[in-house]
C-alpha positions, 0 to 999 in steps of 0.5 A: 139164640143158643140151644140149651137142650143138652144142658137141660138134659144133663141137669135132668140126668136124661138123654137129650133125644129122650128129652126132645121126644117127651117134651120139646126141643130146642130150649132157650132161657126164658129171660136174659138171666135164665130165670124170672124175677124172685118174689120178695121175702116180705111179700104180704101173705096171699089171700085165699082159702084158709086151712083150719088147724094148719099151724104156722112155722113159728107155732111148729117151732114152739111145739118142737115139730119140724116145719116140713112135717106138714107134708103129712097133712097132704097140703101142697106149698101152694095151698099153704101159701093160700092159707096165709104162709108167706114165701119166706115161711115156705123157704124157712120150712125147707119147702119149695116156693110155688112159681118162679122162686129165686132158685128156679131156672125157667126155659122156654120152647116154641116159636112163638113160646108155647111151653116152659120148663122149670128146674130147681135144686129141690123137687121135680121139674115142672112144666107150664104155659108161658104168658107175656108180661111187659116190663116197660118196653121189654117182654118177659115170659112168666109161667102161668098158674097152670104150672105142673110138676112132672115127676117122671121126667128126671132120669127117664130112659124109656120114652115109651114107659108109663112115666113118660106117658104121664109127662106127655099128658101134661105136655099135651094139655099145656100145649093145647091151652097155649095153642088156643091162644095163638092167632095169625097176624093179618099182615105178616101171617106169623102166629103170635099170642092173642095177648101180644096183638094190637087190633089183631096185628103183631106189635112189629106190624102194628108199628109198621102199618098202623103207626102204633108204637109200643 
C-alpha cells in the first residue's frame, strides 16, 4: 500500500523525518476513501452528563451571542455533545465534531494497526488507538474513545523540544494500550488484535485450519 507519510508531513507543515521520529512511519489511509463514515446530522443527542447553565445554540442566537463563545466555559466539544448538543449543533457553532467527522481524514500506522492520526481543516491533529469494526465482511478501522489532540505536532521542527516530548507522551500512551491488545496467532505466529481472533487464531488461519468462515 502507498506510503502517505510525505503527504501528511506537507499538510502538517513538518519535515517527514521529524514526523517519523515523533509519531511513526509509514502512514496509510485508514479506509478506502481516507476517512471513516460521517455521522448523520440528524443523530439523536448523546446521553450523558448534563451541564447546567450551558445554553443551546438557538438560545445563544436569541441572546445575540456567538455560539463559539461557549469556549470561555472551558467545555470541550465532547462535553457539549454529552450535555445534549448534536453534531449538527456543533457544526453550526463552528466547533469541531469529536471523533471522525466528515472533514476528518484518518491515517493508520503499524502492522497490525496500532496508531491512528487524524487531520481536519480545523483544530490540531489528533492521535488515537485503532479498533476494528466489521462492516459486513469488510474490516474498518475506527478511532476509539482515547482520541487525543496533539497541539505540538503541526509545524514542529525540533524533535527534542518540549512540544515534541508532549507528542511522544501521547504516542507512547496510546501505543502501550494498543500493544496490550495484541496476541500471537498459534498457527502463523503473526501478531493480531485480540478482538480479531477466533479461538485465539487470526481469521485467515481460523478459516484454513478450523474451517470457520467470516
